[in-house]
C-alpha positions as CSV (number, residue, x, y, z in Angstrom):
1,M,1.4,4.2,-22.7
2,A,-2.3,3.3,-22.7
3,A,-2.1,2.2,-19.1
4,R,-0.5,5.5,-18.1
5,G,-3.3,7.4,-19.9
6,L,-5.9,5.4,-18.0
7,R,-4.2,6.1,-14.6
8,R,-4.2,9.8,-15.4
9,A,-7.9,9.6,-16.3
10,G,-9.1,9.2,-12.7
11,P,-12.1,7.4,-11.4
12,L,-14.7,9.4,-13.4
13,G,-12.8,8.8,-16.7
14,I,-12.4,5.1,-16.0
15,S,-16.1,4.7,-15.1
16,A,-17.1,6.5,-18.2
17,L,-14.8,4.3,-20.3
18,A,-16.2,1.2,-18.7
19,L,-19.7,2.4,-19.4
20,L,-18.8,3.1,-23.0
21,V,-17.3,-0.4,-23.4
22,L,-20.6,-1.8,-22.0
23,V,-22.7,0.1,-24.5
24,I,-20.5,-1.1,-27.4
25,V,-20.7,-4.7,-26.2
26,L,-24.5,-4.5,-25.9
27,A,-24.7,-3.1,-29.4
28,L,-22.9,-6.1,-30.7
29,V,-24.4,-9.0,-28.7
30,A,-27.8,-7.8,-27.5
31,P,-29.8,-8.6,-30.7
32,L,-28.2,-12.1,-30.8
33,I,-29.3,-12.8,-27.3
34,W,-32.6,-10.9,-26.7
35,Q,-34.1,-10.3,-30.2
36,Q,-36.6,-13.1,-29.9
37,R,-37.7,-12.1,-26.4
38,A,-38.0,-8.4,-27.5
39,D,-40.3,-9.3,-30.4
40,A,-42.5,-11.9,-28.7
41,I,-46.1,-10.6,-28.4
42,N,-48.1,-11.7,-25.4
43,A,-51.7,-10.5,-25.2
44,A,-51.9,-11.7,-21.6
45,E,-49.0,-9.5,-20.4
46,I,-50.1,-6.1,-21.8
47,L,-48.8,-3.0,-19.8
48,R,-47.6,-5.1,-16.9
49,G,-45.4,-3.3,-14.4
50,P,-41.8,-4.3,-13.5
51,S,-41.4,-7.8,-12.3
52,G,-38.9,-10.6,-12.1
53,A,-39.9,-11.8,-15.5
54,H,-40.0,-8.3,-17.0
55,P,-37.6,-5.9,-15.2
56,A,-39.0,-2.9,-17.0
57,G,-42.6,-4.2,-17.6
58,T,-44.3,-4.7,-20.9
59,D,-45.7,-2.5,-23.7
60,L,-49.1,-2.3,-25.4
61,L,-48.4,-5.6,-27.2
62,G,-47.1,-7.4,-24.1
63,R,-43.5,-7.3,-25.3
64,D,-40.6,-7.0,-22.8
65,I,-39.5,-3.4,-22.6
66,F,-36.1,-4.1,-21.1
67,A,-35.2,-6.6,-23.8
68,R,-36.4,-4.1,-26.5
69,V,-34.2,-1.4,-24.9
70,L,-31.2,-3.8,-25.0
71,V,-31.8,-4.8,-28.6
72,A,-32.3,-1.1,-29.6
73,T,-28.8,-0.4,-28.5
74,R,-27.4,-1.6,-31.9
75,L,-29.6,0.6,-34.0
76,S,-29.3,3.6,-31.7
77,V,-25.5,3.5,-31.5
78,G,-25.1,2.4,-35.1
79,L,-27.1,5.2,-36.6
80,A,-25.6,7.8,-34.3
81,L,-22.1,6.5,-35.2
82,L,-23.0,6.7,-38.9
83,A,-24.3,10.3,-38.5
84,T,-21.1,11.3,-36.5
85,V,-18.8,9.8,-39.2
86,L,-20.7,11.8,-41.8
87,G,-20.6,15.0,-39.8
88,V,-17.0,14.6,-38.8
89,T,-15.8,13.8,-42.3
90,A,-17.8,16.7,-43.8
91,G,-16.6,19.1,-41.1
92,L,-13.0,18.0,-41.5
93,L,-13.1,18.5,-45.2
94,V,-14.8,21.9,-45.0
95,G,-12.6,23.1,-42.0
96,A,-9.4,22.2,-43.8
97,T,-10.4,24.2,-46.9
98,T,-8.1,27.1,-46.0
99,A,-5.1,24.8,-45.8
100,V,-5.9,23.1,-49.1
101,L,-7.4,25.8,-51.3
102,G,-5.9,28.9,-49.9
103,R,-7.1,31.9,-47.9
104,R,-9.5,33.4,-50.4
105,A,-11.7,30.3,-50.8
106,G,-11.3,29.6,-47.0
107,R,-12.5,33.0,-46.2
108,W,-15.8,32.5,-48.0
109,I,-16.3,29.0,-46.6
110,G,-15.4,30.3,-43.2
111,T,-18.1,32.9,-43.4
112,L,-20.6,30.1,-44.3
113,I,-19.4,28.1,-41.3
114,N,-19.8,31.0,-38.9
115,I,-23.4,31.5,-40.2
116,T,-24.4,27.9,-39.7
117,V,-22.7,27.6,-36.3
118,A,-25.0,30.3,-35.1
119,F,-27.9,27.9,-35.2
120,P,-28.4,25.2,-32.6
121,N,-27.6,21.7,-33.8
122,L,-31.1,20.3,-33.1
123,L,-32.7,23.2,-35.0
124,L,-30.4,22.4,-38.0
125,A,-31.2,18.7,-37.7
126,L,-34.9,19.5,-37.8
127,F,-34.4,21.7,-40.9
128,F,-32.4,19.0,-42.7
129,A,-34.8,16.3,-41.6
130,V,-37.6,18.2,-43.5
131,I,-35.3,18.3,-46.6
132,F,-34.1,14.7,-46.5
133,G,-37.4,13.2,-45.5
134,V,-38.7,11.1,-42.7
135,G,-36.9,7.9,-41.8
136,A,-33.6,6.6,-40.6
137,K,-31.7,7.6,-43.7
138,G,-33.0,11.1,-43.7
139,A,-32.2,11.4,-39.9
140,V,-28.6,10.2,-40.5
141,L,-28.1,12.8,-43.2
142,A,-29.9,15.5,-41.2
143,I,-27.8,14.9,-38.0
144,G,-24.6,14.5,-40.0
145,F,-24.9,17.8,-41.8
146,A,-26.1,19.5,-38.6
147,T,-22.9,18.2,-36.8
148,A,-20.5,19.3,-39.6
149,P,-20.4,23.1,-39.1
150,G,-19.3,22.9,-35.4
151,F,-16.6,20.3,-36.3
152,A,-15.5,22.4,-39.3
153,R,-15.2,25.5,-37.1
154,I,-13.0,23.6,-34.6
155,T,-10.9,22.1,-37.4
156,Q,-10.4,25.4,-39.0
157,T,-9.3,27.1,-35.8
158,L,-6.9,24.3,-34.8
159,A,-5.4,24.0,-38.3
160,S,-4.8,27.8,-38.5
161,G,-2.9,27.6,-35.2
162,V,-0.6,24.9,-36.5
163,A,-0.2,26.4,-39.9
164,G,2.0,29.2,-38.5
165,R,4.6,26.8,-37.1
166,D,8.1,26.7,-38.5
167,F,7.9,23.1,-39.6
168,I,5.0,23.9,-41.8
169,A,7.1,26.7,-43.4
170,A,10.0,24.2,-43.8
171,A,7.6,21.7,-45.5
172,R,6.4,24.4,-47.9
173,I,9.9,25.5,-48.8
174,A,10.8,21.9,-49.4
175,G,8.0,21.8,-52.0
176,V,5.5,19.6,-50.2
177,G,2.0,20.1,-51.6
178,R,-0.8,21.6,-49.6
179,F,-2.8,18.4,-49.4
180,R,0.3,16.5,-48.2
181,I,1.0,19.2,-45.6
182,L,-2.5,18.9,-44.4
183,T,-2.5,15.1,-44.0
184,R,1.1,14.6,-42.8
185,H,1.8,17.8,-40.8
186,V,-1.4,19.6,-39.8
187,L,-3.9,16.9,-39.0
188,P,-1.6,14.7,-36.9
189,N,-0.8,17.7,-34.7
190,I,-4.5,18.5,-34.0
191,A,-5.6,14.9,-33.7
192,E,-6.2,14.8,-29.9
193,P,-8.7,17.7,-29.7
194,L,-10.4,16.3,-32.9
195,V,-10.7,12.9,-31.3
196,V,-12.2,14.4,-28.1
197,T,-14.6,16.6,-30.2
198,A,-15.6,13.6,-32.3
199,T,-16.4,11.5,-29.3
200,I,-18.5,14.3,-27.8
201,A,-20.2,14.7,-31.1
202,M,-21.1,11.0,-31.0
203,G,-23.0,11.7,-27.7
204,G,-24.7,14.7,-29.2
205,A,-25.7,12.7,-32.3
206,M,-27.2,10.0,-30.1
207,L,-29.3,12.6,-28.3
208,A,-30.3,14.2,-31.6
209,F,-31.3,10.9,-33.1
210,A,-33.4,10.0,-30.0
211,S,-35.1,13.4,-30.3
212,L,-36.0,12.9,-34.0
213,S,-37.3,9.4,-33.4
214,F,-39.3,10.7,-30.4
215,L,-40.9,13.3,-32.7
216,G,-41.6,10.6,-35.4
217,L,-39.0,11.9,-37.9
218,G,-36.4,9.2,-37.3
219,V,-36.6,5.5,-37.1
220,Q,-40.0,4.1,-38.4
221,A,-41.9,1.0,-37.4
222,P,-41.4,-1.9,-37.4
223,S,-37.8,-0.9,-36.5
224,Y,-37.2,0.8,-33.2
225,D,-34.5,2.7,-31.4
226,W,-34.3,4.3,-28.0
227,G,-36.1,7.5,-29.1
228,R,-39.0,5.6,-30.6
229,L,-39.3,3.4,-27.5
230,L,-39.2,6.6,-25.4
231,G,-42.0,8.1,-27.5
232,E,-44.1,5.0,-27.1
233,G,-43.5,4.8,-23.3
234,L,-44.4,8.4,-22.8
235,Q,-48.0,7.8,-24.0
236,Q,-48.6,5.6,-20.9
237,I,-46.2,7.4,-18.5
238,Y,-49.0,8.1,-15.9
239,I,-50.0,4.4,-15.6
240,H,-46.7,2.8,-16.6
241,P,-43.7,5.2,-16.0
242,A,-41.1,2.5,-16.4
243,G,-41.9,2.2,-20.1
244,A,-40.5,5.7,-20.6
245,L,-37.9,5.8,-17.8
246,I,-35.8,2.9,-19.1
247,P,-35.3,4.1,-22.7
248,G,-34.7,7.6,-21.5
249,L,-32.1,6.4,-19.0
250,A,-30.4,4.4,-21.8
251,V,-30.1,7.5,-23.9
252,V,-28.7,9.6,-21.1
253,L,-26.2,7.0,-19.9
254,A,-24.9,6.2,-23.5
255,A,-24.6,9.9,-24.4
256,M,-22.8,10.6,-21.1
257,A,-20.4,7.7,-21.7
258,F,-19.3,9.1,-25.1
259,N,-19.1,12.7,-23.8
260,L,-17.0,11.8,-20.7
261,S,-14.7,9.3,-22.3
262,G,-13.3,11.5,-25.1
263,E,-10.3,12.7,-23.1
264,V,-9.6,9.1,-21.8
265,V,-9.6,7.7,-25.4
266,A,-7.2,10.5,-26.6
267,R,-4.8,9.8,-23.8
268,A,-5.1,6.0,-24.0
269,I,-4.1,5.9,-27.7
270,G,-1.2,8.2,-27.0
271,L,-2.0,11.2,-29.1
272,R,-0.5,14.6,-28.5
273,S,-2.0,18.1,-28.6
274,T,-0.7,20.2,-29.0
275,S,-7.1,43.9,-40.7
276,T,-7.6,46.2,-43.5
277,G,-6.3,49.7,-44.2
278,T,-4.0,51.7,-46.3
279,L,-0.3,52.1,-46.1
280,G,0.4,55.2,-44.2
281,D,4.2,55.3,-44.2
282,P,6.0,57.3,-47.0
283,P,7.8,55.4,-49.7
284,P,11.5,55.0,-48.9
285,P,14.2,56.6,-51.0
286,A,15.2,54.5,-54.0
287,P,17.9,52.2,-52.8
288,S,21.2,52.2,-54.6
289,D,22.3,49.0,-56.4
290,P,24.3,46.6,-54.2
291,M,27.7,45.3,-55.3
292,P,28.2,44.0,-58.9
293,E,26.0,40.9,-59.4
294,A,27.5,39.2,-62.4
295,D,28.2,36.0,-60.5
296,A,25.4,36.5,-57.9
297,L,23.7,33.4,-56.5
298,L,21.0,35.6,-55.0
299,A,20.2,39.1,-56.4
300,V,17.5,41.3,-54.7
301,H,16.7,44.9,-55.5
302,N,14.1,47.1,-53.9
303,L,12.4,44.3,-52.0
304,Q,9.3,45.4,-50.2
305,V,6.9,43.4,-47.9
306,S,3.6,45.0,-47.0
307,F,0.5,44.0,-45.0
308,P,-2.7,45.9,-44.6
309,G,-1.8,49.2,-43.0
310,V,1.9,48.5,-42.6
311,R,5.1,48.0,-44.7
312,P,7.6,46.3,-42.5
313,V,10.3,45.8,-45.2
314,R,11.1,48.9,-47.3
315,G,13.3,48.7,-50.3
316,V,15.9,46.0,-49.3
317,S,18.7,45.4,-51.9
318,L,21.4,42.8,-51.5
319,S,23.4,40.2,-53.5
320,L,25.2,37.0,-52.5
321,R,27.7,34.9,-54.4
322,R,28.3,31.2,-54.2
323,G,30.3,30.3,-51.1
324,E,29.8,33.7,-49.6
325,A,28.4,34.3,-46.1
326,V,26.4,37.5,-45.7
327,G,24.9,38.5,-42.3
328,I,21.8,40.5,-41.6
329,V,21.8,42.1,-38.1
330,G,19.4,44.4,-36.3
331,E,17.1,44.7,-33.3
332,S,13.9,42.7,-33.1
333,G,11.3,44.1,-35.5
334,S,13.8,45.5,-37.9
335,G,12.5,43.2,-40.8
336,K,15.3,40.6,-40.9
337,S,13.1,37.5,-40.7
338,L,10.5,38.9,-43.1
339,T,13.2,39.7,-45.6
340,A,14.3,36.0,-45.4
341,L,10.8,34.7,-45.7
342,A,10.1,37.0,-48.7
343,I,13.2,35.7,-50.5
344,A,12.0,32.1,-49.8
345,R,8.5,33.0,-51.0
346,L,6.9,32.1,-47.7
347,I,4.9,35.3,-47.2
348,E,1.2,34.5,-47.6
349,P,-1.8,36.8,-48.1
350,P,-2.7,39.3,-47.0
351,G,1.1,39.9,-47.1
352,E,2.4,41.2,-50.4
353,V,5.9,40.9,-51.8
354,T,7.2,43.2,-54.5
355,A,10.7,43.8,-55.9
356,D,12.3,45.3,-58.9
357,R,14.5,42.2,-59.0
358,L,14.4,38.9,-57.1
359,E,16.5,36.3,-58.7
360,F,18.0,33.0,-57.4
361,L,20.3,30.9,-59.5
362,G,19.3,33.0,-62.5
363,E,15.6,32.3,-62.0
364,D,13.1,35.2,-61.5
365,L,11.1,34.4,-58.4
366,R,8.6,37.1,-58.7
367,G,6.0,35.0,-60.6
368,D,3.9,32.2,-59.4
369,V,5.3,30.5,-56.3
370,S,4.3,27.0,-57.4
371,A,6.4,27.4,-60.5
372,H,9.6,27.8,-58.4
373,R,8.7,25.4,-55.6
374,R,11.0,22.7,-56.9
375,L,13.9,25.1,-57.2
376,L,13.4,26.5,-53.7
377,G,12.8,23.1,-52.2
378,T,16.1,21.6,-53.5
379,S,18.5,24.6,-53.9
380,L,17.5,26.7,-51.0
381,A,17.5,25.5,-47.3
382,M,15.9,27.4,-44.4
383,V,17.1,26.9,-40.8
384,F,14.7,28.5,-38.4
385,Q,15.3,29.9,-34.9
386,D,13.5,27.5,-32.6
387,P,14.3,23.9,-33.5
388,M,11.4,22.5,-31.3
389,T,8.8,24.3,-33.5
390,S,10.8,23.6,-36.7
391,L,10.3,19.9,-36.5
392,N,6.9,18.2,-36.6
393,P,6.5,16.8,-33.1
394,V,4.5,13.7,-34.1
395,Q,6.8,12.4,-36.8
396,R,10.1,10.6,-36.6
397,V,13.1,12.8,-37.4
398,G,14.4,10.6,-40.1
399,R,11.0,10.5,-41.8
400,Q,10.9,14.3,-41.9
401,L,14.3,14.5,-43.5
402,A,13.5,11.8,-46.0
403,E,10.4,13.7,-47.1
404,V,12.6,16.2,-49.0
405,V,14.1,13.6,-51.4
406,R,10.9,11.7,-51.7
407,T,9.1,14.8,-52.8
408,H,11.6,16.2,-55.2
409,Q,13.8,13.2,-56.3
410,R,11.0,10.6,-56.2
411,A,13.2,8.3,-54.2
412,D,11.8,5.2,-52.7
413,R,11.3,4.9,-49.0
414,R,14.5,2.9,-48.3
415,T,16.7,5.2,-50.3
416,A,15.3,8.3,-48.7
417,W,15.7,6.8,-45.3
418,A,19.4,5.9,-46.0
419,R,20.0,9.5,-47.2
420,A,18.4,10.9,-44.0
421,V,20.6,8.7,-41.8
422,D,23.6,9.9,-43.9
423,R,22.7,13.5,-43.4
424,L,22.2,13.1,-39.7
425,S,25.7,11.6,-39.5
426,A,27.1,14.4,-41.6
427,V,25.8,17.0,-39.1
428,R,27.6,15.0,-36.3
429,I,24.7,13.3,-34.7
430,A,26.0,10.2,-33.0
431,D,24.3,6.9,-33.7
432,A,22.4,8.4,-36.6
433,A,20.6,5.3,-37.6
434,K,19.0,5.0,-34.1
435,R,18.3,8.7,-33.8
436,A,16.5,8.8,-37.2
437,G,13.8,6.7,-35.7
438,Q,13.2,8.9,-32.7
439,L,10.8,11.8,-32.2
440,P,12.0,15.4,-31.9
441,H,11.4,15.6,-28.1
442,E,14.0,12.8,-27.7
443,F,16.7,15.1,-29.1
444,S,18.5,17.8,-27.2
445,G,18.2,21.4,-28.4
446,G,21.5,21.3,-30.2
447,M,20.7,18.0,-31.8
448,R,17.4,19.3,-33.0
449,Q,19.1,22.3,-34.6
450,R,21.7,20.1,-36.2
451,A,18.9,17.9,-37.5
452,M,17.2,20.9,-39.0
453,I,20.5,21.8,-40.8
454,G,20.7,18.2,-41.9
455,M,17.2,18.5,-43.4
456,G,18.4,21.7,-45.2
457,V,21.3,19.9,-46.9
458,M,19.3,16.8,-47.9
459,A,19.1,18.0,-51.5
460,N,22.6,19.7,-51.7
461,P,21.4,23.3,-51.6
462,A,23.2,26.3,-53.1
463,L,22.0,28.7,-50.5
464,V,21.3,28.2,-46.7
465,I,19.2,30.9,-45.0
466,A,19.8,30.6,-41.3
467,D,17.3,32.7,-39.3
468,E,18.8,33.2,-35.8
469,P,19.7,29.5,-35.6
470,T,21.7,29.8,-32.4
471,T,19.4,32.1,-30.3
472,A,17.8,29.3,-28.3
473,L,21.1,27.5,-27.6
474,D,23.8,27.8,-25.0
475,V,27.2,29.1,-26.0
476,T,28.8,25.6,-26.2
477,V,26.2,24.2,-28.6
478,Q,26.1,27.6,-30.4
479,K,29.7,27.2,-31.3
480,Q,29.1,23.7,-32.6
481,V,26.2,24.8,-34.8
482,L,28.2,27.8,-36.1
483,Q,31.2,25.5,-36.9
484,L,28.8,23.1,-38.7
485,L,27.5,25.9,-40.9
486,Q,31.0,27.0,-41.7
487,N,32.0,23.4,-42.6
488,I,29.0,22.9,-44.9
489,R,29.7,26.3,-46.6
490,S,33.4,25.6,-47.2
491,A,33.0,21.9,-48.2
492,E,30.2,22.4,-50.7
493,N,30.6,26.0,-51.7
494,V,27.2,26.9,-50.3
495,G,26.1,30.5,-49.9
496,L,25.0,31.5,-46.4
497,L,22.5,34.2,-45.4
498,F,22.9,34.4,-41.7
499,I,20.3,36.4,-39.7
500,S,20.9,37.4,-36.1
501,H,20.6,40.2,-33.6
502,D,24.0,39.4,-32.2
503,V,26.6,41.5,-34.1
504,T,29.5,39.5,-32.5
505,V,28.3,36.2,-33.9
506,V,27.6,37.7,-37.3
507,G,31.1,39.3,-37.4
508,Q,32.6,35.9,-36.7
509,V,30.6,33.9,-39.2
510,C,30.1,36.2,-42.1
511,E,32.3,38.1,-44.6
512,R,29.8,40.9,-45.2
513,V,27.2,42.4,-42.9
514,L,23.9,44.1,-43.7
515,V,22.5,46.3,-40.8
516,M,18.8,46.7,-40.9
517,Y,16.7,49.2,-39.0
518,A,13.0,50.0,-39.4
519,G,12.6,47.7,-42.4
520,R,15.5,48.9,-44.5
521,I,19.3,48.4,-44.8
522,V,21.1,51.3,-43.2
523,E,24.7,50.0,-43.7
524,D,26.4,47.4,-45.8
525,L,30.0,46.8,-44.8
526,P,32.7,44.1,-44.6
527,A,32.6,42.1,-41.4
528,S,36.2,43.1,-40.7
529,A,35.2,46.7,-40.5
530,L,32.3,46.1,-38.2
531,R,34.0,46.8,-34.9
532,E,36.3,49.7,-35.7
533,H,35.1,51.2,-39.0
534,A,31.3,51.2,-39.0
535,R,29.9,54.5,-40.3
536,H,26.3,54.5,-39.3
537,P,25.5,55.5,-35.7
538,Y,23.1,52.6,-35.3
539,T,25.8,50.1,-36.3
540,R,28.2,51.6,-33.9
541,A,25.6,51.5,-31.2
542,L,24.9,47.8,-31.8
543,V,28.6,47.0,-31.5
544,A,28.9,49.2,-28.4
545,A,26.0,47.4,-26.7
546,V,27.9,44.1,-26.7
547,P,30.3,43.9,-23.7
548,D,33.8,42.5,-24.2
549,M,36.8,41.8,-22.1
550,E,37.7,45.5,-22.0
551,T,34.3,46.7,-20.8
552,D,34.6,48.7,-17.6
553,R,32.5,46.7,-15.1
554,N,32.0,49.7,-12.9
555,L,30.0,51.5,-15.5
556,P,26.4,50.7,-16.6
557,L,26.2,48.5,-19.7
558,A,25.8,50.5,-22.9
559,V,22.3,50.5,-24.4
560,I,20.7,52.3,-27.3
561,P,18.4,55.0,-25.9
562,G,14.7,54.9,-26.9
563,R,13.0,52.1,-28.9
564,P,12.5,51.3,-32.6
565,P,9.7,53.2,-34.3
566,D,6.3,51.6,-34.9
567,P,6.3,50.4,-38.6
568,R,2.7,51.7,-38.9
569,D,3.8,55.2,-37.9
570,L,7.3,55.8,-39.3
571,P,8.8,59.4,-39.0
572,V,9.2,61.5,-42.1
573,G,13.0,61.7,-42.0
574,C,15.6,59.1,-40.8
575,A,13.9,56.4,-38.7
576,F,16.9,56.4,-36.3
577,A,16.9,60.2,-35.8
578,A,15.0,60.1,-32.5
579,R,17.7,57.8,-31.0
580,C,20.7,59.2,-32.7
581,P,23.1,61.6,-30.9
582,L,24.3,63.0,-34.3
583,A,20.7,63.9,-35.6
584,T,20.1,67.3,-37.1
585,D,17.1,69.0,-38.6
586,R,17.9,67.5,-42.0
587,C,17.9,64.0,-40.5
588,R,14.4,64.6,-39.1
589,E,13.1,66.0,-42.4
590,E,14.8,63.8,-45.1
591,D,15.3,60.1,-45.1
592,P,18.9,59.4,-46.3
593,P,19.3,57.1,-49.3
594,L,21.6,54.0,-49.1
595,D,24.6,55.3,-51.0
596,S,27.9,53.7,-51.9
597,L,30.8,55.2,-50.0
598,E,33.5,53.0,-51.6
599,T,33.8,49.5,-53.0
600,G,31.9,47.1,-50.8
601,R,30.5,49.8,-48.6
602,R,27.0,51.4,-48.5
603,V,25.5,53.5,-45.8
604,A,22.3,55.5,-45.3
605,C,23.3,58.5,-43.1
606,W,23.7,62.2,-43.8
607,H,26.7,62.3,-41.5
608,A,28.6,59.2,-42.7
609,E,31.5,61.1,-44.1
610,Q,31.9,63.2,-40.9
611,T,31.4,60.4,-38.4
612,V,34.5,59.4,-36.5
613,P,34.7,55.6,-36.4
614,H,34.9,55.1,-32.7
615,L,32.3,54.0,-30.1
616,S,32.8,56.5,-27.3
617,L,29.9,58.6,-28.5
618,I,27.3,56.0,-27.7
619,K,29.1,54.7,-24.6
620,G,29.5,58.2,-23.3
621,E,25.8,58.9,-23.9
622,Q,25.1,56.0,-21.5
623,S,27.6,56.8,-18.9
């Protein structure tokens, strides 16, 4: 893999890497070979020009400048490396504050980072040099703290990009702590750009150190580095230019070697990269209670999710019993996934979740999330839509599954690994022991999704929330995944909350269907009544939009006219009125409540009683 990375680097990268190796070798061996020659004073050889005996001439004390430059490599590189380690470490800690301490603390520290990044590094180094004092120690601290803000800014930006991935959400719902998420899931996925940035920072630190020593603020006599040698040579530049040229050339070449070799190093070691406002929409009508909840595994009443300026989930109420499969269906943007994330307590600030009731296994989930993390991490499993983003790309699949039982059951490494292999085998992954040691990219799409389901059942959950788990799969693999979910549900009496935009799939998998539109449930009905006895025009339109074997191929495919409303600007009345062929003035002025029609049926429509349960209305509208 390293050889492959070197081949991709090209001639420039290979040359830079060779130069870098030369610099490092000189830093190690030069003082051992040339130290005595560099320190030898010869009054008869003062300020001699370049010659065979002295390739770069001599200085004011007759010492060999070339030998001194070679010997100074160790101190120049060593101090720059020390300053870089200090700056990178400080920047990494500060930049990761958001992931460890939360958004509020991260916002204040982020503001401080933005202020300090606005100043040039050398200016900050000079400022800190005055504070920490003259000398090598003060220069190391000054350059380290001057490097930290830029590295912190990059770390914060990269970490925030990875923090939104599904595998981070999966780790959070499994109960993994913030620090562990940072070290095991976030940092490994941003390692490549951080390595490149750190290597470039090393070159910058070398230039900064040479600058401070040149100005007399860095290394002090009798010690010397390239910057001090450059300052001494500059005093005689008109009569002895080689004395300044050679140290200056050493600084430039070493800094260039570090700057250009960053990408080569990253490839060679095989790393991988990877608003405020007020809520303007009117409050929804008070939702009616869902079905009786005496034996409810999950009970939700009047769930609302809001962000600054928008409320995408408005008053959702549902219940789910052990072993029951409930589907949530609707167009993209209807609030299905946000409802699931709110139930799993995965909504972070500035998002806000409120509910009159939010209970799982009899526990009220409306309090502190950390207090319920163990319950959610063991009894609730979440299967996300895209299996490639649901698994950490830089960790072995078996290790990711084992993390669940190691976190919650304190199992040792061997026991957790055996459990992971067993779960992979249970979800019908062939040669599970071998597959457990592979990375996610070595799995097919269907295998990755089955692995995600295996991760979900590692701790024998009572509820599985499947958020469009088959959307990215072909129909053959889709059938296998759906059958797997059915088998898990029937074998272990697990409740299933299945989210999809495909009403046909939901009708096949679930016993009850919740239809969402514009952030609220508009119909709750048995799956058996979905095709022929739906009462809400939107539900009927969704069913009509799915072609079947009886669809006339000579006619255009049925579609729902218009588009869903913007959740930031919802209409006063029924949100579906602008697209509904049955809409009246009352629909445009009053939002219908979600009322019970009969046992097991709820619908939010002013015309539910009069609606004839057939699909020709929507199809006829299109034809």
